[in-house]
mmCIF file of the N, C-alpha and C atoms, coordinates in Angstrom:
data_MODEL
# 
_entry.id   MODEL 
# 
loop_
_atom_site.group_PDB 
_atom_site.id 
_atom_site.type_symbol 
_atom_site.label_atom_id 
_atom_site.label_alt_id 
_atom_site.label_comp_id 
_atom_site.label_asym_id 
_atom_site.label_entity_id 
_atom_site.label_seq_id 
_atom_site.pdbx_PDB_ins_code 
_atom_site.Cartn_x 
_atom_site.Cartn_y 
_atom_site.Cartn_z 
_atom_site.occupancy 
_atom_site.B_iso_or_equiv 
_atom_site.pdbx_formal_charge 
_atom_site.auth_seq_id 
_atom_site.auth_comp_id 
_atom_site.auth_asym_id 
_atom_site.auth_atom_id 
_atom_site.pdbx_PDB_model_num 
ATOM 1   N N  . UNK A 1 1  ? 97.330  211.453 -42.886 1.00 0.00 ? 1  UNK A N  1 
ATOM 2   C CA . UNK A 1 1  ? 97.431  210.119 -42.781 1.00 0.00 ? 1  UNK A CA 1 
ATOM 3   C C  . UNK A 1 1  ? 97.358  210.132 -41.575 1.00 0.00 ? 1  UNK A C  1 
ATOM 4   N N  . UNK A 1 2  ? 98.453  210.801 -40.923 1.00 0.00 ? 2  UNK A N  1 
ATOM 5   C CA . UNK A 1 2  ? 98.637  210.142 -39.243 1.00 0.00 ? 2  UNK A CA 1 
ATOM 6   C C  . UNK A 1 2  ? 97.157  210.425 -38.484 1.00 0.00 ? 2  UNK A C  1 
ATOM 7   N N  . UNK A 1 3  ? 96.183  211.334 -39.161 1.00 0.00 ? 3  UNK A N  1 
ATOM 8   C CA . UNK A 1 3  ? 95.095  211.552 -38.200 1.00 0.00 ? 3  UNK A CA 1 
ATOM 9   C C  . UNK A 1 3  ? 94.271  210.195 -38.775 1.00 0.00 ? 3  UNK A C  1 
ATOM 10  N N  . UNK A 1 4  ? 94.074  209.722 -39.738 1.00 0.00 ? 4  UNK A N  1 
ATOM 11  C CA . UNK A 1 4  ? 93.547  208.236 -40.135 1.00 0.00 ? 4  UNK A CA 1 
ATOM 12  C C  . UNK A 1 4  ? 93.904  207.273 -39.566 1.00 0.00 ? 4  UNK A C  1 
ATOM 13  N N  . UNK A 1 5  ? 95.399  207.221 -38.801 1.00 0.00 ? 5  UNK A N  1 
ATOM 14  C CA . UNK A 1 5  ? 95.984  206.098 -37.976 1.00 0.00 ? 5  UNK A CA 1 
ATOM 15  C C  . UNK A 1 5  ? 95.670  206.554 -36.969 1.00 0.00 ? 5  UNK A C  1 
ATOM 16  N N  . UNK A 1 6  ? 95.486  207.656 -36.137 1.00 0.00 ? 6  UNK A N  1 
ATOM 17  C CA . UNK A 1 6  ? 94.942  208.035 -35.104 1.00 0.00 ? 6  UNK A CA 1 
ATOM 18  C C  . UNK A 1 6  ? 93.551  207.519 -34.443 1.00 0.00 ? 6  UNK A C  1 
ATOM 19  N N  . UNK A 1 7  ? 92.795  207.953 -35.680 1.00 0.00 ? 7  UNK A N  1 
ATOM 20  C CA . UNK A 1 7  ? 91.393  207.466 -35.293 1.00 0.00 ? 7  UNK A CA 1 
ATOM 21  C C  . UNK A 1 7  ? 91.031  205.977 -35.560 1.00 0.00 ? 7  UNK A C  1 
ATOM 22  N N  . UNK A 1 8  ? 91.848  205.363 -36.528 1.00 0.00 ? 8  UNK A N  1 
ATOM 23  C CA . UNK A 1 8  ? 91.750  204.146 -36.191 1.00 0.00 ? 8  UNK A CA 1 
ATOM 24  C C  . UNK A 1 8  ? 92.164  203.373 -35.266 1.00 0.00 ? 8  UNK A C  1 
ATOM 25  N N  . UNK A 1 9  ? 93.528  203.754 -34.392 1.00 0.00 ? 9  UNK A N  1 
ATOM 26  C CA . UNK A 1 9  ? 93.615  203.317 -33.195 1.00 0.00 ? 9  UNK A CA 1 
ATOM 27  C C  . UNK A 1 9  ? 92.733  203.898 -32.164 1.00 0.00 ? 9  UNK A C  1 
ATOM 28  N N  . UNK A 1 10 ? 92.176  204.768 -32.007 1.00 0.00 ? 10 UNK A N  1 
ATOM 29  C CA . UNK A 1 10 ? 91.206  204.981 -31.123 1.00 0.00 ? 10 UNK A CA 1 
ATOM 30  C C  . UNK A 1 10 ? 89.842  204.388 -30.909 1.00 0.00 ? 10 UNK A C  1 
ATOM 31  N N  . UNK A 1 11 ? 89.338  204.006 -32.466 1.00 0.00 ? 11 UNK A N  1 
ATOM 32  C CA . UNK A 1 11 ? 88.475  203.429 -32.638 1.00 0.00 ? 11 UNK A CA 1 
ATOM 33  C C  . UNK A 1 11 ? 88.630  201.783 -32.166 1.00 0.00 ? 11 UNK A C  1 
ATOM 34  N N  . UNK A 1 12 ? 89.524  201.127 -32.733 1.00 0.00 ? 12 UNK A N  1 
ATOM 35  C CA . UNK A 1 12 ? 90.026  200.121 -31.973 1.00 0.00 ? 12 UNK A CA 1 
ATOM 36  C C  . UNK A 1 12 ? 90.274  199.659 -31.002 1.00 0.00 ? 12 UNK A C  1 
ATOM 37  N N  . UNK A 1 13 ? 90.562  200.794 -29.810 1.00 0.00 ? 13 UNK A N  1 
ATOM 38  C CA . UNK A 1 13 ? 90.694  200.660 -28.681 1.00 0.00 ? 13 UNK A CA 1 
ATOM 39  C C  . UNK A 1 13 ? 89.514  200.817 -27.940 1.00 0.00 ? 13 UNK A C  1 
ATOM 40  N N  . UNK A 1 14 ? 88.695  201.474 -28.667 1.00 0.00 ? 14 UNK A N  1 
ATOM 41  C CA . UNK A 1 14 ? 87.041  202.113 -28.016 1.00 0.00 ? 14 UNK A CA 1 
ATOM 42  C C  . UNK A 1 14 ? 86.035  200.371 -28.330 1.00 0.00 ? 14 UNK A C  1 
ATOM 43  N N  . UNK A 1 15 ? 86.372  199.742 -29.392 1.00 0.00 ? 15 UNK A N  1 
ATOM 44  C CA . UNK A 1 15 ? 85.704  198.361 -29.514 1.00 0.00 ? 15 UNK A CA 1 
ATOM 45  C C  . UNK A 1 15 ? 86.197  197.411 -28.870 1.00 0.00 ? 15 UNK A C  1 
ATOM 46  N N  . UNK A 1 16 ? 87.426  197.264 -28.766 1.00 0.00 ? 16 UNK A N  1 
ATOM 47  C CA . UNK A 1 16 ? 87.819  196.247 -27.899 1.00 0.00 ? 16 UNK A CA 1 
ATOM 48  C C  . UNK A 1 16 ? 87.585  196.433 -25.994 1.00 0.00 ? 16 UNK A C  1 
ATOM 49  N N  . UNK A 1 17 ? 87.768  197.513 -25.727 1.00 0.00 ? 17 UNK A N  1 
ATOM 50  C CA . UNK A 1 17 ? 87.223  197.800 -24.639 1.00 0.00 ? 17 UNK A CA 1 
ATOM 51  C C  . UNK A 1 17 ? 85.766  197.498 -24.149 1.00 0.00 ? 17 UNK A C  1 
ATOM 52  N N  . UNK A 1 18 ? 84.791  198.336 -24.943 1.00 0.00 ? 18 UNK A N  1 
ATOM 53  C CA . UNK A 1 18 ? 83.420  198.497 -24.854 1.00 0.00 ? 18 UNK A CA 1 
ATOM 54  C C  . UNK A 1 18 ? 82.655  197.358 -25.573 1.00 0.00 ? 18 UNK A C  1 
ATOM 55  N N  . UNK A 1 19 ? 83.192  197.002 -26.714 1.00 0.00 ? 19 UNK A N  1 
ATOM 56  C CA . UNK A 1 19 ? 82.173  196.276 -27.522 1.00 0.00 ? 19 UNK A CA 1 
ATOM 57  C C  . UNK A 1 19 ? 82.427  194.647 -27.435 1.00 0.00 ? 19 UNK A C  1 
ATOM 58  N N  . UNK A 1 20 ? 83.585  194.259 -27.293 1.00 0.00 ? 20 UNK A N  1 
ATOM 59  C CA . UNK A 1 20 ? 84.021  193.158 -27.149 1.00 0.00 ? 20 UNK A CA 1 
ATOM 60  C C  . UNK A 1 20 ? 83.662  192.144 -26.079 1.00 0.00 ? 20 UNK A C  1 
ATOM 61  N N  . UNK A 1 21 ? 83.063  191.088 -25.933 1.00 0.00 ? 21 UNK A N  1 
ATOM 62  C CA . UNK A 1 21 ? 82.553  190.296 -24.773 1.00 0.00 ? 21 UNK A CA 1 
ATOM 63  C C  . UNK A 1 21 ? 83.761  189.318 -24.618 1.00 0.00 ? 21 UNK A C  1 
ATOM 64  N N  . UNK A 1 22 ? 84.515  189.607 -23.372 1.00 0.00 ? 22 UNK A N  1 
ATOM 65  C CA . UNK A 1 22 ? 85.905  188.751 -23.117 1.00 0.00 ? 22 UNK A CA 1 
ATOM 66  C C  . UNK A 1 22 ? 85.218  187.605 -22.347 1.00 0.00 ? 22 UNK A C  1 
ATOM 67  N N  . UNK A 1 23 ? 85.812  186.421 -22.530 1.00 0.00 ? 23 UNK A N  1 
ATOM 68  C CA . UNK A 1 23 ? 85.468  185.210 -21.430 1.00 0.00 ? 23 UNK A CA 1 
ATOM 69  C C  . UNK A 1 23 ? 85.989  185.378 -20.281 1.00 0.00 ? 23 UNK A C  1 
ATOM 70  N N  . UNK A 1 24 ? 84.907  184.489 -18.897 1.00 0.00 ? 24 UNK A N  1 
ATOM 71  C CA . UNK A 1 24 ? 85.569  184.642 -17.881 1.00 0.00 ? 24 UNK A CA 1 
ATOM 72  C C  . UNK A 1 24 ? 86.809  183.984 -17.884 1.00 0.00 ? 24 UNK A C  1 
ATOM 73  N N  . UNK A 1 25 ? 87.334  183.898 -16.624 1.00 0.00 ? 25 UNK A N  1 
ATOM 74  C CA . UNK A 1 25 ? 88.419  182.876 -16.168 1.00 0.00 ? 25 UNK A CA 1 
ATOM 75  C C  . UNK A 1 25 ? 87.983  181.177 -16.321 1.00 0.00 ? 25 UNK A C  1 
ATOM 76  N N  . UNK A 1 26 ? 86.948  180.963 -15.898 1.00 0.00 ? 26 UNK A N  1 
ATOM 77  C CA . UNK A 1 26 ? 86.305  179.602 -16.124 1.00 0.00 ? 26 UNK A CA 1 
ATOM 78  C C  . UNK A 1 26 ? 86.089  179.220 -17.174 1.00 0.00 ? 26 UNK A C  1 
ATOM 79  N N  . UNK A 1 27 ? 85.152  180.384 -18.109 1.00 0.00 ? 27 UNK A N  1 
ATOM 80  C CA . UNK A 1 27 ? 85.159  179.896 -19.134 1.00 0.00 ? 27 UNK A CA 1 
ATOM 81  C C  . UNK A 1 27 ? 86.337  179.190 -20.173 1.00 0.00 ? 27 UNK A C  1 
ATOM 82  N N  . UNK A 1 28 ? 87.343  180.592 -20.052 1.00 0.00 ? 28 UNK A N  1 
ATOM 83  C CA . UNK A 1 28 ? 88.276  180.466 -20.554 1.00 0.00 ? 28 UNK A CA 1 
ATOM 84  C C  . UNK A 1 28 ? 89.165  178.805 -20.394 1.00 0.00 ? 28 UNK A C  1 
ATOM 85  N N  . UNK A 1 29 ? 89.469  178.427 -18.832 1.00 0.00 ? 29 UNK A N  1 
ATOM 86  C CA . UNK A 1 29 ? 89.842  177.373 -18.599 1.00 0.00 ? 29 UNK A CA 1 
ATOM 87  C C  . UNK A 1 29 ? 89.130  175.985 -18.817 1.00 0.00 ? 29 UNK A C  1 
ATOM 88  N N  . UNK A 1 30 ? 87.835  176.064 -19.504 1.00 0.00 ? 30 UNK A N  1 
ATOM 89  C CA . UNK A 1 30 ? 86.770  175.085 -19.924 1.00 0.00 ? 30 UNK A CA 1 
ATOM 90  C C  . UNK A 1 30 ? 87.332  174.791 -21.591 1.00 0.00 ? 30 UNK A C  1 
ATOM 91  N N  . UNK A 1 31 ? 87.632  175.796 -22.142 1.00 0.00 ? 31 UNK A N  1 
ATOM 92  C CA . UNK A 1 31 ? 87.570  175.948 -23.590 1.00 0.00 ? 31 UNK A CA 1 
ATOM 93  C C  . UNK A 1 31 ? 89.195  175.334 -23.913 1.00 0.00 ? 31 UNK A C  1 
ATOM 94  N N  . UNK A 1 32 ? 90.091  175.935 -23.032 1.00 0.00 ? 32 UNK A N  1 
ATOM 95  C CA . UNK A 1 32 ? 91.457  175.367 -22.964 1.00 0.00 ? 32 UNK A CA 1 
ATOM 96  C C  . UNK A 1 32 ? 91.547  173.799 -23.086 1.00 0.00 ? 32 UNK A C  1 
ATOM 97  N N  . UNK A 1 33 ? 90.757  173.252 -21.864 1.00 0.00 ? 33 UNK A N  1 
ATOM 98  C CA . UNK A 1 33 ? 90.709  171.896 -21.697 1.00 0.00 ? 33 UNK A CA 1 
ATOM 99  C C  . UNK A 1 33 ? 89.903  171.099 -23.036 1.00 0.00 ? 33 UNK A C  1 
ATOM 100 N N  . UNK A 1 34 ? 88.811  171.801 -23.191 1.00 0.00 ? 34 UNK A N  1 
ATOM 101 C CA . UNK A 1 34 ? 88.011  170.882 -24.552 1.00 0.00 ? 34 UNK A CA 1 
ATOM 102 C C  . UNK A 1 34 ? 89.296  170.974 -25.376 1.00 0.00 ? 34 UNK A C  1 
ATOM 103 N N  . UNK A 1 35 ? 89.991  171.953 -25.771 1.00 0.00 ? 35 UNK A N  1 
ATOM 104 C CA . UNK A 1 35 ? 90.927  171.977 -27.054 1.00 0.00 ? 35 UNK A CA 1 
ATOM 105 C C  . UNK A 1 35 ? 92.067  171.100 -26.811 1.00 0.00 ? 35 UNK A C  1 
ATOM 106 N N  . UNK A 1 36 ? 92.816  170.869 -25.707 1.00 0.00 ? 36 UNK A N  1 
ATOM 107 C CA . UNK A 1 36 ? 93.767  169.875 -25.334 1.00 0.00 ? 36 UNK A CA 1 
ATOM 108 C C  . UNK A 1 36 ? 92.972  168.582 -25.756 1.00 0.00 ? 36 UNK A C  1 
ATOM 109 N N  . UNK A 1 37 ? 91.998  168.151 -25.111 1.00 0.00 ? 37 UNK A N  1 
ATOM 110 C CA . UNK A 1 37 ? 91.465  166.733 -25.029 1.00 0.00 ? 37 UNK A CA 1 
ATOM 111 C C  . UNK A 1 37 ? 91.503  166.484 -26.323 1.00 0.00 ? 37 UNK A C  1 
ATOM 112 N N  . UNK A 1 38 ? 90.478  167.585 -27.230 1.00 0.00 ? 38 UNK A N  1 
ATOM 113 C CA . UNK A 1 38 ? 90.175  167.321 -28.548 1.00 0.00 ? 38 UNK A CA 1 
ATOM 114 C C  . UNK A 1 38 ? 91.689  166.880 -29.512 1.00 0.00 ? 38 UNK A C  1 
ATOM 115 N N  . UNK A 1 39 ? 92.624  167.982 -28.767 1.00 0.00 ? 39 UNK A N  1 
ATOM 116 C CA . UNK A 1 39 ? 93.912  167.753 -29.826 1.00 0.00 ? 39 UNK A CA 1 
ATOM 117 C C  . UNK A 1 39 ? 94.810  166.392 -29.394 1.00 0.00 ? 39 UNK A C  1 
ATOM 118 N N  . UNK A 1 40 ? 94.572  165.709 -28.042 1.00 0.00 ? 40 UNK A N  1 
ATOM 119 C CA . UNK A 1 40 ? 95.404  164.561 -27.954 1.00 0.00 ? 40 UNK A CA 1 
ATOM 120 C C  . UNK A 1 40 ? 94.251  163.439 -28.506 1.00 0.00 ? 40 UNK A C  1 
ATOM 121 N N  . UNK A 1 41 ? 93.145  163.416 -28.469 1.00 0.00 ? 41 UNK A N  1 
ATOM 122 C CA . UNK A 1 41 ? 92.531  162.460 -29.246 1.00 0.00 ? 41 UNK A CA 1 
ATOM 123 C C  . UNK A 1 41 ? 92.662  162.515 -30.988 1.00 0.00 ? 41 UNK A C  1 
ATOM 124 N N  . UNK A 1 42 ? 92.890  163.767 -31.465 1.00 0.00 ? 42 UNK A N  1 
ATOM 125 C CA . UNK A 1 42 ? 93.112  163.508 -32.795 1.00 0.00 ? 42 UNK A CA 1 
ATOM 126 C C  . UNK A 1 42 ? 94.632  163.226 -33.168 1.00 0.00 ? 42 UNK A C  1 
ATOM 127 N N  . UNK A 1 43 ? 95.385  163.410 -32.274 1.00 0.00 ? 43 UNK A N  1 
ATOM 128 C CA . UNK A 1 43 ? 96.743  163.005 -32.580 1.00 0.00 ? 43 UNK A CA 1 
ATOM 129 C C  . UNK A 1 43 ? 96.813  161.658 -32.140 1.00 0.00 ? 43 UNK A C  1 
ATOM 130 N N  . UNK A 1 44 ? 96.146  160.842 -31.220 1.00 0.00 ? 44 UNK A N  1 
ATOM 131 C CA . UNK A 1 44 ? 96.166  159.640 -31.134 1.00 0.00 ? 44 UNK A CA 1 
ATOM 132 C C  . UNK A 1 44 ? 95.429  158.912 -32.432 1.00 0.00 ? 44 UNK A C  1 
ATOM 133 N N  . UNK A 1 45 ? 94.379  159.417 -33.115 1.00 0.00 ? 45 UNK A N  1 
ATOM 134 C CA . UNK A 1 45 ? 93.934  158.651 -34.187 1.00 0.00 ? 45 UNK A CA 1 
ATOM 135 C C  . UNK A 1 45 ? 94.815  158.929 -35.314 1.00 0.00 ? 45 UNK A C  1 
ATOM 136 N N  . UNK A 1 46 ? 95.313  159.883 -35.330 1.00 0.00 ? 46 UNK A N  1 
ATOM 137 C CA . UNK A 1 46 ? 96.495  160.010 -36.529 1.00 0.00 ? 46 UNK A CA 1 
ATOM 138 C C  . UNK A 1 46 ? 97.495  158.838 -36.103 1.00 0.00 ? 46 UNK A C  1 
ATOM 139 N N  . UNK A 1 47 ? 98.213  158.862 -35.074 1.00 0.00 ? 47 UNK A N  1 
ATOM 140 C CA . UNK A 1 47 ? 99.254  157.895 -34.914 1.00 0.00 ? 47 UNK A CA 1 
ATOM 141 C C  . UNK A 1 47 ? 98.430  156.664 -35.229 1.00 0.00 ? 47 UNK A C  1 
ATOM 142 N N  . UNK A 1 48 ? 97.424  156.048 -34.574 1.00 0.00 ? 48 UNK A N  1 
ATOM 143 C CA . UNK A 1 48 ? 97.052  154.533 -34.789 1.00 0.00 ? 48 UNK A CA 1 
ATOM 144 C C  . UNK A 1 48 ? 96.453  154.464 -36.502 1.00 0.00 ? 48 UNK A C  1 
ATOM 145 N N  . UNK A 1 49 ? 96.264  155.343 -37.249 1.00 0.00 ? 49 UNK A N  1 
ATOM 146 C CA . UNK A 1 49 ? 96.111  155.416 -38.293 1.00 0.00 ? 49 UNK A CA 1 
ATOM 147 C C  . UNK A 1 49 ? 97.662  155.177 -39.155 1.00 0.00 ? 49 UNK A C  1 
ATOM 148 N N  . UNK A 1 50 ? 98.492  156.057 -38.920 1.00 0.00 ? 50 UNK A N  1 
ATOM 149 C CA . UNK A 1 50 ? 99.642  155.788 -39.462 1.00 0.00 ? 50 UNK A CA 1 
ATOM 150 C C  . UNK A 1 50 ? 100.423 154.765 -38.910 1.00 0.00 ? 50 UNK A C  1 
ATOM 151 N N  . UNK A 1 51 ? 100.236 154.137 -37.820 1.00 0.00 ? 51 UNK A N  1 
ATOM 152 C CA . UNK A 1 51 ? 100.708 152.784 -37.261 1.00 0.00 ? 51 UNK A CA 1 
ATOM 153 C C  . UNK A 1 51 ? 100.346 151.719 -38.451 1.00 0.00 ? 51 UNK A C  1 
ATOM 154 N N  . UNK A 1 52 ? 99.127  151.742 -38.226 1.00 0.00 ? 52 UNK A N  1 
ATOM 155 C CA . UNK A 1 52 ? 98.429  150.386 -38.935 1.00 0.00 ? 52 UNK A CA 1 
ATOM 156 C C  . UNK A 1 52 ? 98.690  150.657 -40.409 1.00 0.00 ? 52 UNK A C  1 
ATOM 157 N N  . UNK A 1 53 ? 98.386  151.569 -41.076 1.00 0.00 ? 53 UNK A N  1 
ATOM 158 C CA . UNK A 1 53 ? 99.109  151.879 -42.536 1.00 0.00 ? 53 UNK A CA 1 
ATOM 159 C C  . UNK A 1 53 ? 100.474 151.441 -42.962 1.00 0.00 ? 53 UNK A C  1 
ATOM 160 N N  . UNK A 1 54 ? 101.500 151.870 -41.803 1.00 0.00 ? 54 UNK A N  1 
ATOM 161 C CA . UNK A 1 54 ? 102.546 151.156 -41.920 1.00 0.00 ? 54 UNK A CA 1 
ATOM 162 C C  . UNK A 1 54 ? 102.711 149.444 -41.871 1.00 0.00 ? 54 UNK A C  1 
ATOM 163 N N  . UNK A 1 55 ? 102.008 149.002 -40.748 1.00 0.00 ? 55 UNK A N  1 
ATOM 164 C CA . UNK A 1 55 ? 102.020 147.444 -40.623 1.00 0.00 ? 55 UNK A CA 1 
ATOM 165 C C  . UNK A 1 55 ? 101.507 147.092 -41.830 1.00 0.00 ? 55 UNK A C  1 
ATOM 166 N N  . UNK A 1 56 ? 100.576 147.427 -42.465 1.00 0.00 ? 56 UNK A N  1 
ATOM 167 C CA . UNK A 1 56 ? 99.832  146.920 -43.744 1.00 0.00 ? 56 UNK A CA 1 
ATOM 168 C C  . UNK A 1 56 ? 100.819 147.012 -44.816 1.00 0.00 ? 56 UNK A C  1 
ATOM 169 N N  . UNK A 1 57 ? 101.386 148.218 -44.982 1.00 0.00 ? 57 UNK A N  1 
ATOM 170 C CA . UNK A 1 57 ? 102.314 148.149 -46.118 1.00 0.00 ? 57 UNK A CA 1 
ATOM 171 C C  . UNK A 1 57 ? 103.786 147.249 -45.856 1.00 0.00 ? 57 UNK A C  1 
ATOM 172 N N  . UNK A 1 58 ? 104.252 147.220 -44.782 1.00 0.00 ? 58 UNK A N  1 
ATOM 173 C CA . UNK A 1 58 ? 105.220 146.223 -44.496 1.00 0.00 ? 58 UNK A CA 1 
ATOM 174 C C  . UNK A 1 58 ? 105.102 144.965 -44.678 1.00 0.00 ? 58 UNK A C  1 
ATOM 175 N N  . UNK A 1 59 ? 103.699 144.274 -44.513 1.00 0.00 ? 59 UNK A N  1 
ATOM 176 C CA . UNK A 1 59 ? 103.537 143.142 -44.528 1.00 0.00 ? 59 UNK A CA 1 
ATOM 177 C C  . UNK A 1 59 ? 103.148 142.957 -46.294 1.00 0.00 ? 59 UNK A C  1 
ATOM 178 N N  . UNK A 1 60 ? 102.432 143.931 -46.695 1.00 0.00 ? 60 UNK A N  1 
ATOM 179 C CA . UNK A 1 60 ? 102.275 143.661 -48.157 1.00 0.00 ? 60 UNK A CA 1 
ATOM 180 C C  . UNK A 1 60 ? 103.601 143.898 -49.198 1.00 0.00 ? 60 UNK A C  1 
ATOM 181 N N  . UNK A 1 61 ? 104.866 144.385 -48.698 1.00 0.00 ? 61 UNK A N  1 
ATOM 182 C CA . UNK A 1 61 ? 106.089 144.390 -49.440 1.00 0.00 ? 61 UNK A CA 1 
ATOM 183 C C  . UNK A 1 61 ? 106.602 143.188 -48.865 1.00 0.00 ? 61 UNK A C  1 
ATOM 184 N N  . UNK A 1 62 ? 106.432 142.556 -47.811 1.00 0.00 ? 62 UNK A N  1 
ATOM 185 C CA . UNK A 1 62 ? 107.052 141.340 -47.718 1.00 0.00 ? 62 UNK A CA 1 
ATOM 186 C C  . UNK A 1 62 ? 106.639 140.040 -48.353 1.00 0.00 ? 62 UNK A C  1 
ATOM 187 N N  . UNK A 1 63 ? 105.250 140.299 -48.901 1.00 0.00 ? 63 UNK A N  1 
ATOM 188 C CA . UNK A 1 63 ? 105.136 139.303 -50.181 1.00 0.00 ? 63 UNK A CA 1 
ATOM 189 C C  . UNK A 1 63 ? 105.872 139.154 -51.364 1.00 0.00 ? 63 UNK A C  1 
ATOM 190 N N  . UNK A 1 64 ? 106.704 140.324 -51.555 1.00 0.00 ? 64 UNK A N  1 
ATOM 191 C CA . UNK A 1 64 ? 107.246 140.438 -52.893 1.00 0.00 ? 64 UNK A CA 1 
ATOM 192 C C  . UNK A 1 64 ? 108.550 140.223 -52.685 1.00 0.00 ? 64 UNK A C  1 
# 
């Protein structure tokens, strides 16, 4: 059992070091920027939808 675990750990390490292509620092920064901007846009859209629905329901309930 421990031999299987050792083999798995050795092969995992080899794959991470030799076969995985890691992004460069500038690619990583660009990706982070895109994700942050997208998250802010989605949060703003959700906020506006929540605010609008709140206003519509408030005005609707005032009718009764």
